[in-house]
C-alpha positions in Angstrom: -79.0 -27.7 -2.4 -77.6 -28.8 0.7 -78.6 -31.5 2.8 -77.8 -30.1 6.4 -76.3 -27.1 8.2 -73.2 -29.4 8.8 -73.3 -29.5 4.8 -73.7 -25.8 4.3 -71.1 -25.1 6.6 -68.2 -27.6 5.2 -69.3 -25.8 1.6 -68.6 -22.5 3.1 -65.2 -23.5 4.4 -64.5 -24.9 1.1 -64.7 -21.3 -0.3 -62.8 -19.6 2.6 -66.4 -18.1 3.6 -66.1 -19.9 7.5 -63.9 -20.1 10.2 -63.9 -22.7 12.9 -63.6 -22.0 16.6 -62.6 -24.9 18.6 -62.0 -23.1 21.7 -65.0 -23.1 24.5 -67.0 -20.1 23.9 -70.4 -19.5 26.2 -73.7 -19.5 24.5 -74.3 -16.7 27.0 -73.3 -13.5 25.8 -70.0 -14.6 24.4 -70.9 -16.1 21.0 -73.3 -12.9 20.4 -70.0 -10.8 21.4 -67.6 -12.4 19.0 -70.7 -12.7 16.2 -71.0 -9.1 16.5 -67.8 -8.1 16.0 -67.2 -10.4 12.8 -70.4 -9.5 11.4 -69.8 -5.7 11.2 -66.3 -6.2 9.5 -66.3 -5.0 5.7 -68.4 -7.4 3.4 -70.0 -9.0 6.8 -67.0 -10.9 7.9 -67.1 -14.9 8.2 -69.7 -17.6 9.0 -68.5 -18.6 12.3 -68.8 -22.2 13.6 -68.5 -22.5 17.4 -67.6 -26.3 17.6 -67.4 -26.0 22.0 -70.4 -25.0 23.3 -71.0 -27.2 26.7 -73.3 -29.1 24.7 -73.4 -32.1 22.1 -74.1 -29.3 19.4 -71.7 -26.8 17.9 -73.0 -23.5 16.8 -73.4 -21.7 13.6 -74.0 -17.8 13.0 -73.5 -15.2 10.4 -74.0 -17.6 7.9 -76.0 -15.5 5.5 -74.3 -12.3 6.5 -72.5 -11.5 3.0 -73.9 -11.3 -0.2 -72.0 -14.2 -1.2 -73.0 -16.5 1.5 -76.4 -15.9 0.9 -76.2 -16.3 -2.7 -74.7 -20.0 -2.2 -77.7 -20.5 0.5 -80.5 -19.5 -2.6 -78.4 -21.6 -5.3 -77.7 -18.8 -7.4 -74.5 -16.6 -9.2 -76.3 -13.4 -9.0 -79.6 -11.7 -7.4 -79.9 -10.8 -10.9 -80.5 -14.2 -12.0 -83.2 -15.1 -9.3 -84.8 -12.1 -10.4 -85.0 -12.8 -14.0 -86.1 -16.2 -13.6 -89.0 -14.6 -11.3 -89.9 -12.3 -14.0 -90.0 -14.6 -16.8 -92.2 -16.9 -14.7 -94.6 -14.4 -13.9 -94.8 -13.1 -18.0 -95.7 -16.4 -18.6 -98.2 -17.2 -15.9 -99.9 -13.7 -16.8 -99.8 -14.4 -20.6 -102.9 -14.4 -22.4 -103.2 -17.6 -24.7 -105.8 -17.7 -26.8 -105.0 -20.6 -29.2 -104.8 -24.8 -28.2 -101.2 -24.1 -29.4 -100.4 -21.6 -27.0 -102.1 -23.4 -24.3 -99.6 -26.7 -25.1 -96.6 -24.1 -25.1 -97.1 -23.5 -21.6 -97.1 -27.3 -20.3 -93.2 -27.4 -19.7 -93.5 -24.3 -17.7 -96.4 -25.8 -15.7 -94.4 -29.0 -15.3 -91.1 -27.3 -14.2 -93.4 -25.4 -11.6 -95.1 -28.5 -10.4 -91.5 -30.2 -9.8 -91.1 -27.3 -6.9 -94.1 -28.2 -5.1 -93.3 -29.6 -1.7 -93.4 -33.3 -1.6 -93.9 -36.2 1.6 -90.6 -37.9 2.6 -90.2 -41.5 2.0 -88.5 -43.6 5.3 -87.0 -42.3 7.9 -86.4 -38.5 7.9 -83.1 -37.3 9.1 -84.5 -34.8 11.3 -85.8 -37.6 13.4 -82.6 -39.7 13.8 -82.6 -39.0 17.6 -86.0 -38.4 19.5 -85.9 -36.6 22.9 -89.7 -38.0 24.1 -88.9 -36.0 27.3 -87.7 -32.9 25.7 -85.6 -30.6 27.6 -84.6 -27.1 25.3 -81.8 -26.9 27.9 -79.7 -29.1 25.9 -79.6 -27.0 23.3 -77.0 -23.9 22.7 -79.5 -21.5 22.8 -78.0 -18.0 22.9 -78.5 -15.0 25.4 -77.3 -12.3 23.3 -77.1 -8.9 25.4 -77.2 -8.3 29.3 -80.8 -7.3 29.7 -82.3 -9.6 27.4 -85.1 -11.5 29.6 -83.5 -14.8 28.7 -82.4 -17.0 26.3 -83.8 -16.8 22.7 -84.3 -19.1 19.6 -83.5 -16.7 16.9 -83.7 -18.3 13.5 -86.9 -20.4 14.3 -88.9 -21.9 11.3 -92.4 -21.8 13.0 -94.9 -24.1 11.2 -98.6 -23.4 12.0 -101.5 -24.8 9.7 -104.7 -22.2 9.2 -107.5 -23.9 11.0 -110.3 -23.2 8.3 -108.1 -23.3 5.1 -105.7 -25.6 6.2 -102.8 -23.5 4.6 -99.3 -23.8 6.0 -97.6 -21.0 7.0 -93.8 -20.8 8.1 -92.7 -17.7 9.8 -89.8 -16.4 11.7 -90.9 -15.3 15.4 -88.6 -15.3 18.0 -88.7 -17.9 21.3 -87.8 -17.1 24.5 -86.8 -20.0 27.0 -89.2 -20.0 30.0 -88.6 -23.5 31.4 -87.1 -26.9 29.7 -90.5 -27.9 28.3 -91.9 -24.1 27.6 -91.0 -21.2 25.1 -92.5 -17.8 24.3 -94.0 -17.4 20.7 -93.6 -13.6 19.7 -95.9 -13.6 16.8 -97.0 -9.9 16.3 -100.6 -9.5 15.7 -100.1 -8.9 11.8 -98.2 -11.9 11.3 -99.8 -14.9 9.7 -99.1 -17.4 12.4 -100.7 -14.8 14.9 -103.8 -14.7 12.8 -104.0 -18.3 12.3 -103.9 -18.8 15.8 -106.9 -16.2 16.7 -108.8 -18.7 14.4 -108.1 -21.7 16.5 -111.8 -23.4 18.5 -109.7 -26.2 19.7 -108.0 -26.4 23.3 -104.9 -26.7 21.4 -103.1 -25.1 18.3 -100.2 -27.3 16.9 -96.7 -25.6 16.2 -93.7 -27.3 14.9 -90.7 -25.3 15.1 -87.7 -26.5 12.4 -84.2 -25.5 12.6 -81.4 -25.2 10.2 -81.3 -27.8 7.3 -80.9 -26.0 3.7 -80.3 -22.5 4.4 -82.6 -21.7 1.8 -85.4 -22.1 4.0 -84.4 -19.9 6.7 -84.5 -17.2 4.1 -88.0 -18.3 2.8 -89.3 -17.9 6.2 -88.3 -14.1 6.1 -89.5 -13.6 2.7 -92.5 -10.9 2.3 -94.7 -13.6 0.8 -98.7 -12.8 0.1 -101.2 -14.6 2.2 -101.8 -18.3 1.7 -98.4 -18.9 -0.6 -96.7 -21.8 1.0 -92.9 -20.8 1.9 -91.8 -24.2 0.8 -92.6 -23.3 -2.8 -90.4 -20.2 -3.0 -87.8 -22.4 -1.4 -88.3 -25.3 -4.0 -88.3 -22.1 -6.9 -84.9 -20.8 -5.7 -83.2 -24.2 -5.1 -84.7 -25.8 -8.3 -86.1 -28.9 -6.6 -88.9 -29.7 -4.2 -88.8 -29.6 -0.1 -89.2 -33.1 1.3 -91.6 -33.3 4.4 -92.0 -35.2 6.8 -94.9 -35.7 9.5 -94.1 -34.6 13.1 -94.2 -37.4 15.8 -96.8 -35.5 18.3 -98.3 -33.0 16.3 -100.4 -33.0 13.0 -98.0 -30.9 11.0 -95.1 -31.2 8.3 -91.6 -30.3 8.3 -88.5 -30.3 6.3 -87.3 -33.9 6.5 -83.5 -32.9 6.3 -83.9 -30.0 9.2 -81.2 -30.3 12.1 -84.0 -29.8 14.8 -87.7 -30.3 15.4 -89.5 -28.5 18.4 -93.1 -30.0 18.3 -95.8 -28.4 20.4 -98.9 -26.4 21.2 -100.4 -23.2 22.2 -103.0 -23.9 24.6 -105.8 -21.3 23.5 -107.5 -21.0 27.1 -104.3 -20.1 28.5 -103.5 -16.5 29.1 -100.7 -14.7 27.4 -97.5 -14.6 29.2 -94.6 -11.7 29.6 -92.1 -12.1 27.1 -89.1 -9.8 26.8 -87.1 -7.8 27.0 -85.1 -8.7 24.0 -82.1 -6.7 22.0 -83.6 -6.5 18.5 -82.7 -5.6 15.0 -83.5 -2.0 15.6 -80.4 -1.9 17.6 -82.5 -1.1 20.6 -84.3 -3.7 23.2 -87.9 -4.4 22.6 -89.7 -4.3 25.7 -91.6 -6.5 27.9 -95.1 -7.5 26.1 -97.6 -10.4 26.5 -97.3 -13.2 24.2 -98.7 -17.0 23.7 -96.7 -19.4 25.4 -95.7 -22.6 23.3 -95.5 -26.1 25.3 -93.1 -28.5 23.9 -94.3 -32.2 23.6 -91.1 -33.7 21.6 -87.8 -32.4 20.4 -86.1 -34.6 17.8 -82.8 -34.0 15.8 -80.0 -35.3 13.4 -77.1 -37.6 14.4 -74.9 -34.7 13.1 -77.3 -31.8 14.1 -75.8 -28.0 14.2 -77.6 -25.3 15.4 -78.2 -22.0 13.9 -78.4 -18.8 15.4 -78.5 -15.0 14.1 -77.2 -12.2 16.1 -79.6 -8.8 16.0 -78.4 -5.4 17.5 -77.1 -2.2 16.2 -76.5 -2.3 12.4 -74.9 -3.8 10.3 -75.8 -7.3 11.4 -76.4 -10.7 8.9 -80.1 -9.3 8.6 -78.4 -6.6 6.3 -78.2 -9.2 3.8 -81.0 -10.9 4.0 -82.9 -7.5 3.3 -80.3 -7.1 0.3 -81.5 -10.6 -1.2 -85.3 -9.5 -0.6 -85.2 -5.9 -2.1 -83.7 -7.6 -5.3 -86.0 -10.7 -5.8 -89.0 -9.1 -4.7 -88.9 -5.9 -7.0 -90.4 -7.9 -10.1 -93.6 -9.0 -8.2 -94.0 -5.5 -7.1 -93.3 -4.2 -10.7 -95.8 -6.8 -12.2 -98.6 -6.3 -9.6 -98.7 -2.7 -8.6 -96.1 -0.4 -9.8 -94.9 -0.9 -13.1 -92.9 2.5 -13.2 -90.9 1.1 -10.3 -87.5 0.7 -11.8 -85.6 -0.1 -8.6 -86.1 -0.2 -4.4 -83.6 -0.1 -1.8 -83.7 -0.5 1.9 -80.4 1.1 3.5 -79.3 -0.8 6.4 -79.1 2.3 8.5 -82.9 2.0 8.3 -82.9 -1.5 9.8 -85.5 -2.9 7.3 -88.5 -0.5 8.1 -87.2 2.9 8.7 -86.3 4.1 5.6 -86.7 3.1 1.9 -85.3 4.4 -1.3 -87.4 4.2 -4.5 -86.3 5.0 -8.3 -89.3 5.3 -10.7 -89.5 6.3 -14.5 -91.8 9.5 -14.0 -93.9 10.6 -16.6 -96.6 12.5 -15.0 -97.5 14.9 -12.5 -97.8 13.5 -8.8 -96.1 10.2 -9.8 -93.4 10.2 -6.7 -96.5 10.5 -4.4 -98.6 7.8 -6.3 -95.5 5.1 -5.9 -94.8 6.3 -2.2 -98.5 5.4 -1.1 -98.8 2.4 -3.3 -95.4 1.1 -1.8 -97.2 1.5 1.9 -99.7 -0.8 0.2 -97.3 -3.6 -0.6 -97.1 -6.2 2.2 -94.6 -5.7 4.7 -93.9 -2.0 3.2 -96.8 -1.1 5.4 -94.7 -0.7 8.5 -92.0 1.8 6.1 -91.9 5.0 8.3 -90.0 7.2 5.2 -90.0 6.4 1.8 -87.8 8.9 -0.5 -88.6 8.3 -4.3 -86.3 9.7 -6.8 -86.0 9.9 -10.6 -84.7 7.0 -13.0 -81.0 8.4 -13.3 -80.1 8.3 -9.5 -78.2 5.3 -8.2 -80.0 4.7 -5.2 -77.8 2.4 -3.5 -75.3 5.5 -3.8 -76.6 7.6 -0.8 -74.7 10.5 -2.0 -76.5 10.2 -4.9 -79.7 10.5 -3.3 -78.9 13.5 -1.4 -77.8 15.3 -4.5 -81.4 14.6 -5.8 -82.8 15.8 -2.4 -81.0 19.0 -2.4 -81.7 19.8 -6.6 -85.4 19.0 -6.6 -87.1 18.7 -3.1 -88.6 21.8 -1.3 -89.5 20.4 2.1 -92.7 22.2 2.6 -93.9 21.5 -1.0 -92.8 18.0 -1.5 -93.0 16.4 2.0 -96.4 14.1 2.3 -97.5 13.0 5.9 -99.5 10.2 6.8 -100.5 7.5 9.5 -100.6 4.0 9.6 -99.7 0.6 10.8 -95.8 0.5 12.4 -93.7 -2.2 13.0 -94.2 -3.4 16.9 -90.7 -2.8 17.2 -91.0 0.9 16.7 -90.3 2.5 20.1 -91.3 5.7 19.1 -94.7 5.8 17.6 -97.4 7.6 20.0 -98.9 3.8 20.5 -97.5 0.6 19.9 -98.2 -0.8 16.1 -99.6 2.8 14.8 -97.9 6.1 14.1 -96.5 8.7 11.6 -95.1 8.3 8.0 -93.4 10.4 5.8 -93.0 10.9 1.9 -89.9 12.8 0.3 -90.5 13.4 -3.1 -87.2 14.1 -4.5 -87.9 13.3 -8.2 -87.7 16.5 -10.7 -91.1 18.5 -10.5 -93.1 18.9 -13.5 -94.7 22.4 -14.5 -97.8 21.1 -12.8 -95.8 20.8 -9.5 -94.1 23.9 -9.1 -91.2 23.2 -11.7 -87.4 24.4 -10.5 -86.9 25.9 -7.8 -83.6 27.6 -5.8 -82.4 25.4 -2.9 -82.8 26.3 0.4 -79.5 24.7 1.1 -76.7 22.7 -0.4 -76.9 20.1 2.4 -79.3 17.5 2.4 -79.1 15.8 5.8 -77.6 17.8 8.7 -76.9 16.4 12.3 -77.0 18.5 15.4 -77.7 18.6 18.9 -79.3 22.2 18.5 -83.2 23.0 18.2 -82.0 26.2 15.8 -79.6 25.1 13.6 -80.8 24.7 10.0 -77.8 24.3 7.9 -79.7 21.4 6.0 -82.9 20.5 4.3 -83.6 17.8 6.8 -82.2 18.8 10.0 -82.2 15.9 12.6 -81.4 16.8 16.3 -79.9 14.0 18.4 -79.0 13.7 22.2 -75.9 15.4 23.6 -74.3 12.1 24.1 -74.7 11.0 20.2 -72.1 11.6 17.7 -73.3 14.4 15.0 -70.3 13.9 12.6 -71.6 10.1 11.7 -73.8 10.0 8.8 -74.5 6.4 9.4 -75.4 6.6 13.1 -77.2 9.7 12.3 -79.6 8.2 9.7 -80.0 5.2 12.1 -80.9 7.2 15.0 -83.2 9.7 12.5 -85.4 6.7 11.5 -85.3 4.9 14.6 -85.9 7.7 17.4 -88.6 10.1 15.7 -92.1 10.0 14.6 -92.7 11.9 11.6 -95.8 13.5 12.5 -95.1 14.1 16.1 -91.8 15.2 15.7 -91.3 17.1 13.0 -91.5 20.9 12.1 -90.7 23.1 9.6 -88.6 26.4 10.2 -87.2 28.7 7.4 -88.9 26.3 5.0 -86.7 23.4 6.3 -87.6 20.2 8.0 -86.4 19.7 11.9 -86.7 16.2 12.9 -86.6 15.5 16.4 -84.9 12.4 17.3 -83.7 12.8 20.7 -85.0 10.2 23.7 -88.8 10.8 24.5 -89.5 10.8 28.1 -92.9 9.1 29.6 -95.3 11.5 30.8 -93.8 14.2 28.7 -95.1 16.0 25.9 -98.0 13.6 25.7 -95.3 10.7 25.3 -97.1 7.5 27.0 -94.3 5.0 26.5 -91.0 3.3 27.9 -88.0 4.2 26.3 -85.3 1.4 25.5 -81.7 1.5 25.9 -79.3 0.4 22.8 -78.7 -3.4 22.9 -74.9 -3.0 24.1 -72.1 -5.9 25.2 -71.4 -5.2 29.2 -67.8 -4.3 29.9 -67.5 -7.6 31.5 -68.3 -9.6 28.2 -66.2 -7.4 26.4 -63.1 -7.4 28.8 -63.5 -11.4 28.5 -63.3 -11.6 25.0 -60.4 -9.2 24.5 -58.0 -11.5 26.7 -59.1 -14.6 25.1 -59.1 -13.3 21.3 -55.6 -14.7 20.3 -56.5 -18.3 21.5 -59.8 -17.8 19.6 -58.1 -18.3 16.1 -59.9 -15.6 14.7 -57.9 -13.2 13.1 -56.3 -9.8 13.5 -57.8 -8.3 16.5 -61.1 -6.8 16.3 -62.6 -4.5 19.1 -66.0 -4.5 20.3 -68.7 -2.3 18.2 -70.6 -1.7 21.5 -67.6 0.5 22.8 -68.6 3.1 20.7 -71.9 3.8 22.4 -71.1 2.7 26.2 -70.4 6.2 26.9 -73.2 7.7 25.8 -75.1 5.0 27.5 -73.7 5.8 30.8 -74.5 9.7 30.5 -77.8 9.0 29.3 -78.4 6.8 32.6 -77.4 9.7 34.8 
């Protein structure tokens, strides 16, 4: 358990997991460019503490950007330990108990679980040591990451709201664009709990409290795919084996963790029309476009005396969110097994799939059609409803070794027989679906086929994925057409672009029994496409040059070139 972000940063430094940067670095573009270079290093690079930001507050980035660091944050030696603890807890909770003795044996478990429940803080909360009753968000080192961002954005906010009907608390992570010193956007999608709670509001003002920092386990808990109504701070208490201490806000009827670094209190006026928010270089690797979202009015800002401002950088993968996804897929496999899919042995969200474009499931298959059943069940499991493509394999496949997945596809998959299409909810950030939030999905059944499913077959190709610029080149079972300015020789970028630029139902056809996936740019007004097409989130040549010249003074280590250079030439060609 960590008392603050400063405490966590000092711990990371003691483990050789943090670099302090004492030279001045501008929160506008420069912090993002440096963090982008570091976060794409093998194993996620190091956490970065920018101590000279032109404000009284240092900025911590990439704090969860490696498996080691996120395990430190979750107070565990391995994800398996967390998963096993959750499995044992679920077994005990769901176990039928008939006799009085059996029920009494459950009391220690109930007592342990009760110790994880949030409690009220006594005394002055550290997060309220300094009170800015005339709130000015511009005093904080809020980042602007990419050249075409609509403004500065808070990227790691723990947004606290309360259901007006049930009183249940929700803690979500919704980016916040700075509009004025006391006004921000609130980018919650309509399927998010915060948005649903706001839709129930019958009063003029809907209270909101935003926490930043504190124990890093709070940040993870706010991103976790918990069922509706489950308090994120119960998960945090379970992970760190100690209750979260909450304190009352000063101007809003909400409670927040007492040990956070910053608290931003405010409200949304339910009578006020939504405002234009964005664009924003997002975790998809592309800009999410302008849209209408609520405006938050800030009523108070408080912080610790030694406050550290947390930020994350999102863009073309891999980024810090890769490691958050690794934790989630391992921790939440057990609840999915218990509640929905007992035959599910493993689940992997490859980083190229940015969390919702590609999922690979390993199952213990015992009857025909089971792979199809599992795929559809996953589409019904919380945030998995947004997954564009699900690949299902047998139990002998290491689904984290993509070469093994490709071999299973070659051996067991006939595209016209084993491809299943569907439609359903899509992530609002998906730019290629026909309409915002609704589009096509695809299931690839790469399990060994039983006699009822057609049994063995002769493979149509010995290549699973083939990336090409040609509409007629069909060397692979799945042939992905990329724009002329994209590199077809690199599988990582090919898979990222496949998932990002393609609607499975609209952009798929079969030629010679093989799949052709059109993952090229779509043009508004052509072939029925009605939406704008976003650019990739890339640094400017000016920012790249400025950081190149100052790299040695920053004391970060050996020179690392900008990841944006890989895509800038193609971006220029696209714009011509």
